[in-house]
C-alpha positions in Angstrom: 100.9 103.3 91.0 104.6 103.6 90.4 107.9 104.1 92.0 108.7 107.0 94.3 109.0 110.3 92.4 106.9 109.3 89.4 104.2 111.8 90.4 101.6 109.7 92.1 100.5 112.4 94.5 100.5 115.3 92.1 98.8 113.4 89.3 96.5 111.6 91.7 95.3 114.9 93.2 94.8 116.4 89.7 92.9 113.3 88.5 90.7 113.2 91.6 89.7 116.9 91.0 88.8 116.0 87.4 86.8 113.0 88.4 85.1 114.6 91.4 86.7 111.9 93.5 88.3 111.9 96.9 92.1 111.7 96.9 93.8 109.2 99.2 97.6 109.0 99.6 98.8 105.6 100.7 101.8 107.2 102.3 99.5 108.6 105.0 98.5 105.1 106.1 102.0 103.6 106.8 102.4 102.7 110.4 105.2 104.5 112.2 107.5 101.5 112.1 107.4 101.5 108.3 108.0 105.2 108.1 111.0 104.9 110.4 112.4 102.0 108.4 112.2 103.9 105.1 113.6 107.1 106.7 116.6 105.0 107.6 116.9 104.0 104.0 115.8 100.4 104.4 113.3 99.0 101.9 110.0 97.6 103.2 109.5 93.9 102.9 106.2 92.0 102.3 105.7 91.6 106.1 105.9 95.3 106.5 103.5 96.0 103.6 100.8 93.4 104.4 98.8 95.3 107.1 99.3 98.6 105.2 97.8 97.0 102.1 94.9 95.5 104.0 94.2 98.9 105.6 94.2 100.5 102.2 91.8 97.9 100.8 89.5 98.5 103.7 89.5 102.3 102.9 88.7 101.5 99.3 85.9 99.0 100.1 84.4 101.5 102.6 84.3 104.2 99.9 82.8 101.8 97.4 80.1 100.8 99.9 79.3 104.5 100.3 79.3 105.2 96.5 82.2 107.5 96.9 84.7 107.6 94.0 88.4 107.5 95.1 91.7 108.0 93.5 94.4 106.2 95.6 98.1 107.0 95.1 100.1 103.9 96.1 103.3 102.4 94.9 101.8 99.0 94.5 105.0 97.8 92.8 104.2 94.1 92.7 101.3 92.1 91.3 100.5 90.6 94.7 100.3 94.1 96.2 97.9 95.2 93.5 95.9 92.0 94.1 95.7 92.8 97.9 94.5 96.3 97.1 91.9 95.0 94.6 90.5 92.2 96.9 86.7 92.3 96.7 86.9 95.4 94.4 86.2 94.1 90.9 85.9 97.6 89.4 89.3 98.8 90.6 91.4 100.3 87.8 95.2 100.8 87.9 97.1 103.6 86.3 100.8 102.9 86.1 102.9 106.1 86.0 106.0 104.9 84.2 109.3 106.6 83.6 113.0 105.7 83.2 115.3 105.4 86.1 117.2 108.5 84.9 114.0 110.6 84.6 112.7 109.6 88.0 116.1 110.0 89.6 116.4 113.5 88.3 113.0 114.4 89.7 113.9 113.0 93.1 117.0 115.1 93.2 114.8 118.2 93.2 112.2 117.2 95.8 112.1 116.5 99.5 109.8 113.7 100.6 109.0 113.5 104.3 110.5 110.1 104.7 111.4 108.4 101.4 115.1 109.0 100.5 116.2 108.9 96.9 118.6 106.1 97.8 115.6 103.7 97.8 114.8 104.3 94.1 117.0 101.5 92.8 115.3 99.0 95.1 111.9 100.2 93.9 112.8 99.7 90.2 114.2 96.3 91.1 110.9 95.4 92.8 108.6 96.8 90.1 106.5 94.3 88.3 105.0 96.5 85.5 101.3 95.5 85.2 100.1 94.3 81.8 96.5 95.1 82.6 97.0 98.7 83.7 96.6 102.1 82.0 100.2 103.0 81.5 101.1 106.7 81.3 104.6 107.9 80.7 105.5 110.7 83.1 107.7 112.8 80.8 105.2 115.6 80.5 103.5 118.1 82.8 101.2 117.0 85.7 98.2 118.2 83.6 99.3 116.3 80.5 99.8 113.1 82.6 96.4 113.5 84.3 94.8 114.1 80.8 96.3 110.8 79.6 95.2 108.9 82.7 91.7 110.3 82.5 91.4 109.3 78.8 92.6 105.8 79.7 89.9 105.5 82.4 87.1 106.5 80.2 84.8 103.6 79.1 85.5 102.3 75.6 82.9 103.6 73.2 81.5 101.0 70.7 
């Protein structure tokens, strides 16, 4: 989880490969109305997000029922969004890809997203409720270094 441009897709794909898991990008599940709203530079509100989050939760629950490990890349900026994703999924783990506004803004200046304009970054940082119970990984390194840190954080604690 994290703001646009933090590396959710790149790191998520790398992490899924390492874990032998299926990668799911939440961006692929937005209804057309949400995509169009973001394309126009308008932030989504909770009403826009609710069916999207419910659909993602269903995808995750279906995978768990089949015994299929999944890495989901999703902004999940607020605690209530993460709670909606985790509903009936007690083993769900969250990796927060964190970085400064300046770092993420610089990254966004060098990439082209299919609908998310860089102008929405400030609203994402405003909405962000950094989770206290997540594995937080700073995104100031390479994709592989970030995936390494995420994988280490996901390993069970050895006693």
